[in-house]
N, C-alpha and C positions, 0 to 999 in steps of 0.2 A: 503493499500500498504505499510506503513512502517512497519508493521509486517512482510508482505512477505520479504522486505529488510533485516530484523532484520534475518530472518529465512535463508535466502540465505547467508547473513555473516556470519553465523554459520557452513554452511555446505561448504562453500567455502575455500579450505586449500591453495591458491596461492595469489599472489599481487593481491590486490584490492582498488580502489577507486571508488566513484561515488556521483550521487546525486539522491535523491526520493524526490518527491512532495505527500503529503497527504491533505487531509481537515485540517482545525481547530478542534483541540482537539483529533487528531487521530495519533499522532506521537507516534514512539517507540523510545527506544535507540537503536542507532548504533555507532560501534567505529571508522568503517572506512568508511562509508555511510553518507554524508552530507543531513539530514533530513531537508526539507522546508515545509511550511504550507500555503495553499491558501484557497479561497473562492469555496465552491460549494453549491447550482447548478449555481449560477450566478457569472462569473469569475470576479477577482478583481485585483488591482495593484500588490499584491504579487503574484499571479499566472504569472502575465506578468514578474514579475523580475525571477519566478521559469523556465520559457520557457528559458530566458536568459541565467540561470545557467547550464541548460542541454547543450545548443549549444556550451557553453564556454568549458563543460567538455569533449566534443568528439572532441574540435578543434584541428588540428594537428596530429590526430592519423596515425599510418603506418599500413602496411601489416601485420604485425606480433600481432598487436593487436586485443583482440575480446572484444567487445560490448554485454553485457547480459542487455539486456531490459525486464524490469518487467511491465507487463501492467494489470491494471485491471480497472474496471469500475469507472466513475466520472473523468476520464481523459480529456474528452472532456470540462468539464468546469475549472479544475484545471490547464491546460496548454493554456490559450489564447495567441494569438501570432497574431493580427492584420496585414494583409498583404497591402502592397501598402501604400494609404493615409488613410487607415481606422485607427480607433481610438479603445482605449481599450472600452470605452463607447459605440463605435459602435457594437464591438464584444458581450459588456455584453447585449445591447438592443437587440441583434438579438438571444441571447441564452433565453431572458426573452419571446419573441416572439415565438420560437420554442417550449418552455415548455408550453404556454399556448395555443397551437394551436390544440393540440389533436393528433397531428400527431405520428406514430410509431417511435422508436430510428433509426430503419433502414433510415427512411426518413429525421430525424433530422441530424444524421450523415451524411449523403451524402450530406447536404447543406453544415453542418460546414467544410467538408473537402476542399470546394471550396473557404471558406473565411477563411484562415488560413495561416500561417508560417511555422507551424509545425506538421499538421496533416496530414493523408493521405499518409503517407510513408515520408516525407518531412525530419523528425529527422534521418532518416537511410541514406537518401542521404548526410545528413551532416557528416556522420561517414565515409564516403570514405576515404582511401580505407580498413579500417577494416572490419572484418566479423560483422554481427550481428545476434545474436540468441535473439529471442523474446520469454519469456514465458508469457502465456497469462491465467489468470482467468477470465472467460467468464461469463458476466453478460448479454449477449444479445440472443434474440431467435436464435435458430440454431446454436448458438456458431461458427458464422463467425468470425475468429481472425481479419478479416480488420474493423469490426464495434466496436469492443471494445475499448473504450477510443478513438473514431474516428482513430484509428490506425496510432499513431505517426511513427512507424517503418514498416507499411505494407501497400503497396500500393493498391488501388481499382479500379477496372475497371470502375466505374460510372465517367463520366466527367460533365463539366459546363453546358452543354445542358440539360441532365439528372437533375442536380439540380435545375434550371431555372423550368424545367417541373413539378417537384415536388412541388415546390412553388406554381405555379398555381394551379395544382390538389388538393391540402390540402387548398387553400386561405389563406395562411400564410402573413402577413402584416409584411413584413420586414421593418427596417430602409432606407431611401433614399439612403444612402451611400452605404450600403448592396448591396441593387437592383442595384445599378450603377456597383458596382465591378463585380456582377454575369452577368451582359448585356456585360461584354467583356472576354477578353480571356488570360488576363496577370495573371501570377503566378499560372498556374495551376499544379496539384501535379503529380508525376511521375506515370506511368502505371506500370501494374505487371509485362510487359515485359521488362522493362528498364535493362540494362545489368549492371547497378549500383547493382542492387538488386538480382542477379543472385545467387550468394552461400548465400543468407541468409537463417535461418532456423526460422521456426513458431513452437510452440510446446503449445496445450491448456492443462493445468494442474489442472485445476478445471472448475466445469460448472454445471450448473441448473440441468443437467441430473443425473451428479454424487452425487449430494446431494438429490433428490427425491428418487433415488435408495437406500441411505442410510436410509432416512426415512423408506421407505417402508420395508428394512430388519428388520428395528429396529420394526416397527408395527408387522411385522410376527413374530417376538421373542417373542412378548409379547401376542400373540395369537389372533391377529385382521388381518385378510386379508387385504391386502393393494391393490389398482388398481392406475395406474398412466395414467392421462388422456394426458398431454402433457408436454414436458419442454420448449415448444417454443409458449405459447399463447399470442397474442396481440389483441388489441382493446382496446374499452371504458371500464374502469373498472366496471361502472355500469352495463354495458351490459353483459360482460363477467361473471358477479355476478348473473343475473338473468339464465343464461343458467346452471350454476351450481346449482342454486336454484331448477331448473325444475329436474336435474337429480336427485338431493338429496330427493326432493318430490317422484319422480317415484322408487328411491330404496326404501324409507319409505312405501309407501302404496302398491307397488305391488312386490317388490324385482325382480327389472330389472331396468337398464339391469346389475345392480351388487346386490346379496344377501347380507342379513345382518346377522352379524355385517360387516361393511367394513369401510375403511378410505380411502376416495378419495384424491389423489395430484395431484398437477398442479404446474407448474412454467411459466415463460415467463415474458413479462415487458407490464403489461396495460400502459394505459394513461389516463389523466384526461383533459378533454377540460374544462377550467377553466370558469364559468357563474357568480358566486358568490365571496364573499369575506371572506369567512371562512378558516378555519383553517384545515390541513388535508394533505392527500396523496394518492396515488393509493390502497394502501393495507386497510387504512381505509374507503376510499370510497368503494372498492369491498364490504367490510363488510357490511357497512350500507345497501348498495344497496340487499346484499344477505339477512339481516334480515327482509327486506322490502317483499322482492319475496319469502321467506320461512318462514314465519310468521305460527306458529302451527307445523312445521316439526322437528321432535325429531332429532336436529344435534347439534354437538359442532363444533366450527371451530376457526382455526389461519389462519391470513394472516399476513404476515410480510416481509419487506425488509431484506434480509440477511446479510446486512452491519450494521444493527442497526438502521437507521433512514430512515422513511418514510414520505418524504415531507418537511413541514414547521416547524415540532416541533422536541422533542426528543425522540420520540416512533418509535419503529421498525413497529408497526402494531397494532393489537387489537386482543380478544379473543370475540366470540361470540355464541349464541345459538339460538333455536328455540323459547325461552321466551324472547330475548333482546328487542322485540318490545312492549311488554305487560310492562316490567319494564319501558322501557323509557316513556309511555304514563303515567305510574303512578307517575313519576317525573314531569310530566307537560310538557314533550319534545316532540315537532312534528317532529318525523324522516325524512318524506318525505320535510318538509321546509328545514332541515339541510343538506339534499342530494342536494337540489336545489340550496343550496349556496354553495355547496363544503364544508360543515362545518362538516365532520364526525368526525374528532378529538373531538369535543364538545360532541358529542354523547357519545362517549366511554370513555370521562372523565367524564362525568357525571355518568357513570355506574360503574367507576372504574375499567373499563376492558383493559386500555390500557397494551400494552408489551413494557416495555422499559428494553431492555438488555444493554444499552449502545453499544459502538462501538466493533463488532465482531471480526473486523482484516480481514475480508474476504468479497467477494461481487460476488455472483453469482446469483443474481436477486430475484425476488419474488419467496416466499412460501408459498403455500397454503394447508392446509389439512381440511377436512370436515369428521367427524367421524359420523356414523349413526350405532346406537346399535341394 
């Protein structure tokens, strides 16, 4: 986010002041925009102060003012703003419960928007009567801008009743105080039809689709045909991996549904239902499941989060191939046990195959590439 703000600052040739919030370690130098850092994926007190700083920045604007909102993934955690009697601890506990539930990002954000004083378009309402133009770097499947960072400047049609239904459907165990808040009707976000938001503009400027298309073009330029399965895949990382492994095996053994050589690309945002106490993230878990299901298939793969961080450690993801299982066993490692413990990081750390590019300055969700020669 800070890199996005720095780029905007370089391109903007008029008067400018503002505030940007990014995760710890991701700051970039800005001359006219104040850069704040906060915790991700579980919010902290610095994030609470950052939310207050954003509200202070848009206070007292007039009709002649223009607010440009730069929004990318991660804002749901970076901008805690507990409503009513709720506390930061309540919101942090809610975030932890959502992350552990295995629910897709659309479900998590629908709930977050109902338990916030800034998400779901509330920040845009605070800007009135100024016009708001929102520029979105999308990290959500389908590129619905209202879902990115839980839409601080974009209203959503989902209401409190829908959020309650989603909690029940996914069996999410929320803190008692949060459940009590959701049971009421106080503090609901604006609807998309709210006249306050009528002249606001929203533009998606980067997305998973664009990143996959760029990767496909690069592969083609190198003489390797490329196919894009989807830019909006969701589901359990280990289950999505088994589907990819089945496709890779079919290609390798029967040249269908694609002929070799080919690189199979996909994006979206998988989820991990936490069952163990291991280290990792959704992309490393995808890869560990892939090597289990694809043992012996002649493939090479990369799965990584485009922001440079996948889950709990400092890696973006990892590399794997059809021999990874054999190599793990040679090290005395039980891959199935590590997967059961959500400890994919340990598997690829032992192999020396972690992918650690550092912060990339962007976030357009997961990137997966499987090469079959």
